[in-house]
N, C-alpha and C positions, 0 to 999 in steps of 0.2 A: 448194781446198787443194793445194799443190804436192807433188810426190813428196818433195822434201827435207823438207817439214814432216811428211809421213806417216812418214818414216823417222827423223825427228829429227836430221837431219844439219846443219841450219842453212844458212847462206849461204856457207860456205867449206869448203875441204878440211879434214879432221880428222886428228888423230893422238891416240892414246891417251895418257893421262897417263904411263903406264909406258914408252912408246916412247922410243927414243934421240933425241937432239937432231936428228940428221939427218932423222928422220921428221917432226918438227915444222917444220923448215926446208923440207922438200919440200912439206908441206901448205900452207905460207904462199906458196910460189912459184907455185902453180896459180892463174892469173888469166885473164881474158878467155875464159871458157868458159860455156856455158849451164848452167842448173840441172841438167838431166838429165846433161849431160856431167860436171859436177862430182860428181854422185851416183855415176855409174859409176866415175869415177876414185877417189872415196873408198872405194868397195867393193873395188876392186882393191888399193888401198893397205892396207886393213884385212885382207882375206882372202887376199891373195897371188895368184899366177898361176892363171889359169883359162882354159878355152875360152869362147867366146861363149855356147854353149848352157848350160854349167855355171853361168856367172855370171848369165845371164838367169834361170835357175831359182832360184839361191841368193838373188837379189834379189827374187824373187816379182813379176816384172814383168808377168805376164799381166793384162790388163785395163786397163793404163795406158800401155803401149808395146808395139808388135809386135816379134817377133824381128828382123825386118828393120830396124826403127827403132833397136833396140838396137845391132845390128851397124853401122849407119850412124854412130851417135854414137860408138861405140868406134873406128871407122875415122877419124873426125874427130880424136879424141884422139891416134891414131897420127900423123896428118898434122901435128898441133901439136907432136909430139915428147914427149908426156906418157905414152904407152903404147907398148910395142914387142913384137914377136914374141920370145918367149923362146928360140926355137931348138928347143923341144920340141913334141911333138904329143900330143893326146889323141884320144878317140873320142866321137862323138855317140851318142845312144841308138840310132840306126839303124846304128851300126857304121862310119860314115864317119870318115876321118881329119880332125882339126880342129886348127888352130894354137892354142897356148897363149900368152896375152898376159900382160904384166906391166907394172908401173910402171917408167918410166925412172928410173934412179938417176944423179944427177949428183955429181961430185966438187967439193967446195968449198962 
């Protein structure tokens, strides 16, 4: 069973029924990414900006992807222009400064 099936996300990016049209368009625009990348993008889209550590924990990833694997998939989404550094910082549980990532918003 894939992570997408476990979390009920299906095979594409999602937007809530109550989300604005722009969220639905953004969800439809996400293509050519792996299932795990898609799931990570979906969660950022649904839950908003987070640090890697906070999103990893919120997604309950332990056991099916390592923290470094999660960071690698997030970095790939940044390289594809789908996630970006928000300009803000958070803190890890250890007190270290950590970047906060968000979904890239496009105009049009």
